[in-house]
C-alpha positions in Angstrom: 122.8 61.1 104.4 120.6 61.3 107.5 117.2 62.9 107.0 115.8 65.2 109.8 112.8 63.8 111.8 110.8 67.1 111.3 108.5 66.4 108.3 109.1 69.9 106.7 112.8 69.7 107.0 113.0 66.2 105.8 110.9 67.3 102.7 113.4 70.2 102.2 116.3 67.9 102.4 114.8 65.5 99.9 114.0 68.4 97.5 117.6 69.7 97.8 119.1 66.2 97.2 116.9 65.6 94.1 117.4 69.2 92.9 121.3 68.8 93.2 121.3 65.5 91.4 119.0 66.8 88.6 121.2 70.0 88.3 124.3 67.9 87.9 122.6 65.8 85.1 121.2 68.9 83.4 124.5 70.7 83.4 126.3 67.6 82.0 123.7 66.6 79.3 121.9 69.8 78.3 123.6 72.9 77.0 121.5 75.4 78.8 122.2 78.8 80.5 122.9 78.3 84.3 119.8 80.1 85.5 117.6 77.9 83.2 119.4 74.8 84.5 118.8 75.9 88.2 115.0 76.5 87.5 114.7 73.1 85.8 116.5 71.3 88.5 114.5 73.0 91.2 111.2 72.0 89.5 112.4 68.4 89.3 113.3 68.5 93.0 109.8 69.6 93.9 108.1 66.7 92.2 107.8 64.6 95.4 106.0 67.6 97.0 103.6 67.8 94.1 102.8 64.1 94.3 102.3 63.8 98.1 100.7 67.3 98.5 98.9 67.9 95.3 97.7 71.5 96.1 101.5 72.5 96.2 101.6 72.0 92.4 98.9 74.8 92.0 100.8 77.0 94.4 103.9 76.5 92.1 101.8 77.1 89.0 100.5 80.5 90.2 103.5 81.7 92.2 106.2 80.9 89.8 105.3 80.3 86.2 103.9 83.8 85.4 107.3 85.3 86.0 108.9 82.6 83.7 106.6 83.1 80.7 109.0 85.5 79.0 111.6 82.7 78.6 109.2 79.8 78.2 109.2 79.7 74.5 112.6 81.0 73.6 114.7 78.7 75.8 114.7 75.2 74.1 115.5 72.5 76.6 115.5 69.6 74.2 115.3 69.4 70.4 115.8 66.8 67.6 114.4 66.4 64.1 110.9 65.5 65.5 110.5 67.2 68.8 111.3 70.5 70.6 110.6 71.0 74.3 110.5 74.3 76.2 109.2 75.4 79.5 105.6 75.6 78.1 105.7 72.0 77.1 107.1 71.0 80.5 104.3 72.7 82.3 101.6 71.3 80.0 102.9 67.7 80.4 103.3 68.3 84.2 99.6 69.3 84.4 98.7 66.1 82.6 100.9 64.0 84.7 100.0 65.4 88.2 96.3 65.9 87.1 96.0 62.2 86.1 97.9 61.1 89.3 95.3 63.0 91.3 92.5 61.6 89.3 93.7 58.0 89.9 93.7 58.6 93.7 90.4 60.5 93.8 88.5 59.0 90.9 85.3 58.5 92.9 85.2 62.1 93.9 85.9 63.1 90.3 83.1 61.0 88.9 80.7 62.5 91.4 81.8 66.0 90.4 81.2 65.3 86.7 77.7 63.8 87.5 76.7 66.7 89.8 77.5 69.5 87.4 76.2 69.4 83.8 78.8 72.0 82.7 81.6 69.5 83.7 80.0 66.7 81.8 79.8 69.1 78.7 83.3 70.0 79.2 84.2 66.3 79.1 82.0 65.9 75.9 83.8 68.7 74.3 87.1 67.0 74.9 85.7 63.7 73.6 84.8 65.4 70.4 88.2 67.0 70.2 89.7 63.5 70.5 87.4 62.1 67.8 88.3 64.9 65.4 91.8 63.5 65.2 90.5 60.9 62.9 89.5 63.4 60.3 91.7 66.4 61.1 93.5 68.3 58.3 96.3 69.0 60.7 96.7 66.1 63.1 99.9 67.4 64.8 98.1 70.6 65.9 95.1 68.5 66.9 97.1 66.5 69.2 98.8 69.6 70.7 95.4 71.2 71.3 94.0 68.0 72.8 96.9 68.1 75.3 96.1 71.7 76.1 92.3 71.2 76.6 92.7 68.0 78.6 95.1 69.8 80.9 92.5 72.5 81.3 89.9 70.1 82.3 92.2 68.4 84.8 93.0 71.8 86.3 89.2 72.3 86.9 89.2 68.9 88.7 92.5 69.8 90.4 91.0 73.0 91.9 87.9 71.3 93.0 89.5 68.1 94.5 92.4 69.8 96.3 90.5 72.5 98.3 89.9 70.7 101.5 89.5 73.6 103.8 89.3 77.4 103.9 93.0 77.7 104.7 94.2 75.9 101.5 91.7 78.0 99.5 93.0 81.2 100.9 96.5 80.3 100.3 95.7 79.3 96.7 94.1 82.8 96.2 97.2 84.4 97.8 99.3 82.4 95.3 97.3 83.7 92.4 97.7 87.4 93.4 101.3 87.1 94.6 102.3 85.5 91.3 101.1 88.6 89.5 103.5 90.8 91.5 106.6 90.4 89.3 104.8 90.6 86.0 103.1 93.8 87.3 106.3 95.4 88.4 107.8 94.5 85.0 104.8 96.2 83.3 105.2 99.4 85.4 109.0 99.4 84.5 108.1 99.0 80.8 105.5 101.8 80.9 107.9 104.2 82.7 110.7 103.5 80.2 108.7 103.2 77.1 109.7 99.6 76.3 107.9 96.3 75.9 106.4 94.6 72.8 106.6 96.5 69.6 103.2 96.8 67.9 103.8 97.7 64.3 100.1 98.3 63.5 100.1 101.3 65.8 103.9 102.0 66.0 104.2 102.0 69.7 105.6 99.7 72.5 103.0 98.1 74.5 103.7 96.7 78.0 103.7 92.9 78.4 105.0 92.3 81.9 106.8 89.0 82.0 104.4 87.5 79.4 105.1 86.9 75.7 102.3 89.3 74.5 100.5 92.4 75.9 97.1 90.6 75.5 98.1 87.7 77.7 99.4 90.1 80.4 96.3 92.2 80.3 93.9 89.2 80.3 95.7 87.6 83.2 95.4 90.8 85.3 91.8 91.3 84.1 90.6 88.0 85.3 92.2 88.5 88.7 89.9 91.6 89.3 86.8 89.5 90.3 89.0 87.6 92.7 90.1 90.9 94.3 86.4 91.9 94.5 85.5 88.8 96.5 88.4 89.3 98.8 87.4 93.1 99.3 83.8 92.1 100.1 84.8 89.4 102.6 87.5 91.5 104.3 86.6 93.3 107.5 90.0 95.0 108.2 89.9 98.5 106.8 93.6 98.6 106.0 93.3 95.4 104.0 90.3 96.7 102.1 92.3 99.8 101.1 95.2 97.4 100.0 92.8 95.4 97.8 91.4 98.6 96.3 94.9 99.8 95.5 95.9 96.5 93.9 92.8 96.6 91.7 93.6 100.1 90.7 97.1 99.1 89.6 95.8 96.2 87.6 93.2 98.4 85.9 95.9 100.9 85.1 98.2 98.2 83.5 95.3 96.8 81.6 94.5 100.3 80.1 98.3 100.9 79.5 98.7 97.6 77.7 96.5 99.0 74.9 94.7 95.7 74.6 91.2 96.5 73.4 89.9 92.9 74.0 90.8 93.5 77.7 88.9 96.8 77.7 85.9 95.0 76.2 86.2 92.3 78.9 86.4 95.0 81.6 83.3 96.7 80.3 81.4 93.4 80.3 82.5 92.7 83.9 81.3 96.1 84.9 77.9 95.5 83.2 77.6 92.1 84.9 78.5 93.8 88.2 75.8 96.4 87.7 73.2 93.8 86.7 73.8 91.3 89.5 75.3 93.4 92.4 74.9 97.3 92.2 73.3 99.2 89.3 74.8 102.5 90.4 78.2 101.2 89.4 77.1 101.2 85.8 76.6 105.0 85.8 79.8 105.8 87.7 81.9 103.5 85.5 80.3 104.9 82.3 81.4 108.4 83.4 84.9 107.3 84.3 85.4 105.5 81.0 84.1 108.4 79.0 86.5 110.8 80.9 89.4 108.3 80.2 88.5 108.3 76.5 88.5 112.1 76.4 91.7 112.7 78.4 94.0 109.9 77.1 95.1 110.1 73.4 96.2 106.4 73.2 92.8 105.2 74.4 91.0 107.6 71.8 93.2 106.2 69.0 92.5 102.6 69.9 88.7 103.3 70.3 88.4 105.3 67.1 90.2 102.7 65.1 87.2 100.3 65.8 84.9 102.8 63.9 87.4 103.9 61.3 90.0 101.1 61.1 93.2 101.3 59.2 93.8 98.6 56.6 96.5 96.9 58.8 95.0 97.4 62.1 94.3 94.5 64.4 90.5 95.2 64.2 90.5 95.1 60.4 92.6 91.9 60.4 90.1 90.3 62.7 87.2 91.3 60.6 89.0 89.9 57.5 89.7 86.6 59.3 85.9 86.2 59.9 85.0 87.1 56.3 87.4 84.8 54.6 87.2 81.7 56.8 83.5 81.6 57.6 82.7 80.1 54.1 84.8 77.1 55.1 82.1 76.2 57.6 79.6 75.4 54.9 81.9 72.7 53.4 82.0 70.9 56.7 79.1 72.2 58.8 78.6 69.4 61.4 82.0 68.2 62.6 84.4 70.8 61.2 88.0 70.1 60.1 89.5 68.9 63.3 90.5 70.6 66.6 93.5 72.8 66.3 93.2 73.1 62.5 92.1 76.6 62.1 95.6 77.8 61.0 95.5 75.5 58.0 92.0 76.6 57.0 92.8 80.2 57.4 95.9 79.8 55.2 93.9 78.1 52.6 90.9 80.6 52.5 92.7 84.0 53.1 95.4 84.9 50.5 96.8 87.5 52.9 97.0 85.1 55.9 100.8 84.6 55.3 101.4 88.2 56.0 99.9 88.1 59.4 101.8 87.5 62.6 99.5 84.7 63.6 97.1 82.4 61.7 95.0 81.9 64.8 91.2 82.9 64.7 91.3 85.6 67.4 87.7 84.6 68.1 87.1 81.4 70.1 83.5 81.0 68.7 84.7 81.2 65.1 87.5 78.9 65.8 85.3 76.2 67.4 82.8 76.5 64.6 85.4 75.9 61.9 87.3 73.2 63.8 84.5 71.2 65.4 81.5 72.4 63.4 78.0 73.2 64.6 78.1 70.3 67.0 81.2 71.5 68.7 79.9 75.1 68.9 76.6 73.8 70.4 78.5 71.9 73.1 80.8 75.0 73.7 78.0 77.4 74.3 76.0 74.9 76.3 79.0 74.5 78.6 78.9 78.3 79.4 75.2 78.3 79.7 75.1 75.4 82.3 78.1 76.9 84.1 76.0 80.0 84.6 73.0 77.9 85.8 75.4 76.1 88.2 76.7 79.3 89.8 73.1 80.7 90.0 71.9 77.5 91.7 74.8 77.4 94.1 74.0 81.1 95.0 70.4 80.3 95.8 71.4 77.3 98.0 73.7 79.1 100.4 73.3 81.9 103.0 77.0 82.2 103.7 78.0 85.7 102.5 81.6 84.7 102.0 80.6 81.9 99.6 78.1 84.2 97.9 80.8 86.7 97.2 83.0 84.2 95.6 80.2 82.8 93.5 79.3 86.3 92.4 82.9 86.8 91.4 82.6 83.9 89.1 79.7 85.5 87.3 81.7 88.7 86.8 84.7 86.5 85.7 82.9 84.5 83.1 81.0 87.6 81.7 84.5 89.0 80.9 85.6 85.7 79.4 82.5 85.5 77.1 83.2 89.0 75.9 86.9 88.7 75.4 86.5 85.4 73.4 84.8 87.4 70.6 88.1 89.0 69.8 91.0 86.8 71.0 92.3 83.3 71.5 91.3 82.8 75.1 90.7 79.0 74.6 94.4 78.4 73.7 96.0 80.9 76.1 97.0 78.5 78.8 98.1 81.0 81.4 94.6 82.4 81.4 93.0 79.0 81.3 94.9 77.9 84.4 93.5 80.9 86.3 89.9 80.6 85.0 89.3 76.9 85.6 91.4 76.4 88.8 89.6 79.3 90.4 86.2 78.1 89.3 86.9 74.6 90.5 88.3 75.9 93.9 85.2 78.2 94.5 82.9 75.1 93.9 85.2 73.0 96.2 84.9 75.7 98.9 81.1 75.7 98.5 81.1 72.0 98.8 83.1 71.9 102.1 81.1 74.8 103.5 77.9 72.9 103.1 79.1 70.0 105.3 
């Protein structure tokens, strides 16, 4: 086979050749549906692109994977008595592989990044403590799994920072983030119109989930894209594009509300408050009026809000409160180092006699989870990470006069205000789709600030 001299066409030919070879092997050795085989083979074919142009892996992560989440857990690619591999596992190991490959080639820049920002050093310290906890963990298999997750998250922060070399790559990365939400959003609209989706037995209704496995994941993903849209809106001078960004934000907010995910509503409220404090206080009054009208006019919103003040026994709010009440005493038996990263499910099952009736044994509260799993030391590092992240953003804001960079940095404050709020009532730390978005965007914005300062 003769490869074309044009670099792009040559890369396409190489991808096609590797994909075809991989497809043949997949069809022969793995008993998978044809569409899953094609997706897997195509991913394998893209590996040379990801290695030689690392930013392309992030493009793939945001453009393609949100639409595949609905099949990522159900379609087992490989399984034996000790191991089961699905698309989630492939993506997580890919992040480790490509992240470490990038780290090896840019280790000096990575070290400078860790030294420059205290929150990055604290993130590294949090991972180190998670690794050490494997020595005393009550659930070492889960600890290993969670270590892989959190290490991948850290590598994505570095990935976002190290691969943004100019404004063009940054802009295309942002485009990939928004474009990747298109199919999930269309699926959510279709589900809303047809009254289908994820059945929530606690409120006896179908909730929209897009192409994600759970309505909460879907709503959080859209929620944390709103600050990105804000920055794009502020930096855009074209009136038509401003209207388009406004429309996109309106669609996302509608889907967030329609998902009936209270955690996302709390996150949206926290973002609005942060926006009012740091950018425009008039927004607080207008937003409060809109939210109050929505409460009065939409019965589903009324029901979900009223449940917080008068919860049913089996409501998600009651269950979350019960989790806190039953598992918090475990902290006093191991207050300093906890029971091992990823071990909350075991502790929950031991301390809550009703836990076996729940759909999930997870904490649904990141602060509680870290306190139980890594003790007071882990929680102190975790909270310090967020504190120094905020200080970093404020410092970077004060050191630039570039309005474009300022808007992106302000969007980070809004974003992380939402994360801090949502983390009180959900498992943000282990929701990898959301973690990808949060840390890649944070790293990319700091990377853009770095190159703009040169």
